[in-house]
C-alpha positions as CSV (number, residue, x, y, z in Angstrom):
1,M,0.0,0.0,0.0
2,I,1.2,3.5,-0.8
3,K,1.4,5.9,2.1
4,L,1.0,9.6,1.2
5,T,2.6,12.1,3.5
6,H,2.4,15.9,3.4
7,E,5.2,18.0,4.7
8,K,3.3,21.3,4.3
9,S,-0.4,22.1,4.1
10,L,-2.5,25.0,3.1
11,S,-5.0,26.6,5.4
12,G,-8.6,25.7,4.6
13,S,-9.6,29.4,4.5
14,F,-7.0,30.1,1.8
15,A,-8.2,27.2,-0.4
16,F,-11.9,28.0,0.1
17,A,-11.4,31.7,-0.6
18,S,-9.5,30.9,-3.8
19,F,-12.4,28.5,-4.8
20,A,-15.0,31.1,-4.1
21,Y,-13.1,33.7,-6.1
22,G,-13.1,31.3,-9.0
23,I,-16.9,31.1,-8.9
24,I,-17.1,34.9,-8.7
25,L,-14.6,35.3,-11.5
26,F,-16.7,33.0,-13.7
27,F,-20.0,34.8,-13.1
28,S,-18.5,38.3,-13.4
29,V,-16.1,37.9,-16.4
30,L,-15.9,34.4,-18.0
31,V,-19.6,33.9,-18.5
32,W,-19.4,36.4,-21.4
33,F,-16.9,34.3,-23.3
34,L,-18.7,31.0,-23.2
35,P,-19.2,29.0,-26.3
36,E,-22.5,27.1,-26.9
37,R,-23.6,24.4,-24.5
38,E,-22.7,21.5,-26.8
39,Q,-19.1,22.7,-27.2
40,V,-18.8,23.1,-23.4
41,I,-20.1,19.6,-22.8
42,A,-17.9,18.1,-25.5
43,N,-14.7,19.8,-24.3
44,F,-15.2,19.9,-20.6
45,R,-11.8,18.2,-20.1
46,V,-10.1,21.3,-21.5
47,Y,-11.7,23.5,-18.9
48,M,-10.4,21.3,-16.1
49,L,-6.8,21.2,-17.5
50,P,-5.6,24.4,-15.7
51,A,-6.8,23.0,-12.4
52,I,-4.9,19.8,-12.9
53,L,-1.8,21.5,-14.2
54,F,-1.6,24.2,-11.5
55,G,-2.6,21.8,-8.8
56,F,0.0,19.2,-9.6
57,T,2.9,21.6,-10.2
58,G,1.9,23.8,-7.3
59,K,1.8,20.9,-4.8
60,L,5.2,19.7,-5.9
61,I,6.8,23.1,-5.6
62,H,5.0,23.9,-2.3
63,E,6.1,20.6,-0.7
64,K,9.7,20.7,-1.9
65,G,10.4,24.4,-2.0
66,R,11.9,26.6,0.6
67,G,11.3,30.4,1.0
68,N,10.1,32.1,-2.1
69,T,9.8,28.9,-4.0
70,G,7.3,27.6,-1.5
71,K,5.3,30.7,-1.8
72,I,5.2,30.3,-5.6
73,G,3.9,26.8,-5.1
74,K,1.3,28.1,-2.7
75,Y,0.0,30.6,-5.3
76,L,0.0,28.0,-8.0
77,L,-2.3,25.9,-5.7
78,A,-4.4,29.0,-5.3
79,L,-4.7,29.2,-9.1
80,A,-5.8,25.6,-9.1
81,C,-8.5,26.3,-6.6
82,L,-9.5,29.4,-8.7
83,S,-9.7,27.2,-11.8
84,C,-11.9,24.6,-9.9
85,G,-14.2,27.3,-8.8
86,A,-14.6,28.7,-12.3
87,F,-15.2,25.1,-13.5
88,L,-17.9,24.7,-11.0
89,G,-19.4,28.0,-12.0
90,L,-19.4,26.8,-15.6
91,F,-21.5,23.8,-14.8
92,I,-23.8,25.7,-12.5
93,H,-24.4,28.1,-15.4
94,T,-25.0,25.4,-18.0
95,F,-27.3,23.5,-15.7
96,F,-29.5,26.4,-14.9
97,T,-29.6,28.1,-18.2
98,G,-29.6,25.2,-20.6
99,K,-27.5,27.2,-23.0
């Protein structure tokens, strides 16, 4: 069995605030740039790609980095939470509007 250990962790309020800002960002700015519903559903993996990319690299940098490098990793993780919030906002919008 693989055991996963974490040397550093983020505060819950930091991650939750980043996630909430992603939802706000979507409904204030990104909603105007949406393609049609069929394209969103067909390409939903592309919309999740920034969250995966920023989350993976941010976690590696935050765990292994010291000083400013650790801070860069922390903010990459914040971008991952922001992307997840925008992704959730996208699906809330497509669910309720049907567009």
